[in-house]
N, C-alpha and C positions, 0 to 999 in steps of 0.2 A: 539522429540520436546516437551516433557513433562516438561522440566525444564526451561521454559521461565520465565524471570523476569517480573514484572509488567510493566516496561518501554519497554521491548521488545514487550510484548503483546499489549500495547497501540500503539506503532509504527505500528505493523502489522494490527491492527484493522483500523487504518487510511489508510494504504496502501490498504487494502481490500475494503474500502469504495470508494477510488479513482478509483481503477480498476473496481469495480462494476458499478459505475456511467458511466464510459467510455464504458464498455462492453454493458451495457443496451442501450446506445445511438448508438453505432457503429456496434454491432454484433447482429444477430437475432437467434442465436442457443445457448442460455444459458441453459445448461443441467447439468453442473458440480457444485455441491454444494461446498461452501467453507468449510474448516475443522471446526469441532465443536468448537474448541477453539476460533474461530473468529466469532462466531454467534453474531449477534446484540443483544443488551441488551433487546430488546423487543421480542426476540426469533425468529424473521423472518429469514428464510433461504435465503442467498444470492446465486444466481446461476450465473455462468460464462460460457462463451464458453470455449472450450478446450485450445485455445491459451492463453486466459487471466488467466485461472486456472493454466496453466504451469508457466506463469510469476509470479503469486502470490506464487506458490510453490517455485520457485527459490528465490524470495524475502524473503520468510520465512526461507529458509535454510541459505541464506547469513546473515540475521539479527541475527539468532540464533548463528552463528559462528563469529560475529563481535568481534574482539579483543579489540576495543577501548571502554574505559569507562571514562567519559560519551561519548556516541556515538554522533558525530557531524551530522548535516544534510548531506545527501549524496552529495549535491552540494558543500559542504565545505570540504569533506573528501579527504585525500591525498592517500588513498588506492585504491579506485574505484574497489570494489569487483565484480561489475556487468561486464559482458562482454560488448563490444561495442554495440552489437545487443540489449541486454536487457536494457542497459543504454539509448539507443535511444527510445525504447518503453516506458520506465518509464518517460522520459522527455515529450514525447507526451501525455501520460496519465495525468501527473501532470499538464501540461499546460491546457489541456482541462477541466479536472475535477476541478482543483483549482479555475478557474474563475467561474464555475457554482456553486460551493459550496459557494463561497463568495457572489455571487449574490443572493443566496437563504438564506442569513443571517447567514452563518456559519463563523462568525468572529473569532471564536477560531482557525480556520485553518490559518487565516491571522496572528494571534499571533504566531502560531506554525512556520509558514514560516519565519517570520522576527526575532523572538526573541529566539527560541529554539536553543541552541548551544550544 
């Protein structure tokens, strides 16, 4: 996964933040660190539970292999590379974390949701 483009890396950093926020609120056994390439700009280590870490790893693999350029938002994609189980988990995480990030003043995520195609 060393050959990620800046766009792929940005998408994965957002995914890691969403999963991290959800995991911190819903799970109490965060012991698995996110990969070094997704470390936050301030150097903080993000820890996830094993289930959330597996979901992030799956998302990283799928994003790295995405054949579409430019990549559409997953909700608008016709390929649906996630399995139904993972897709439902991602929907749940996005709904939970997205609302909280916007309430915390992260309007850039609102921009990403509505205008990034």
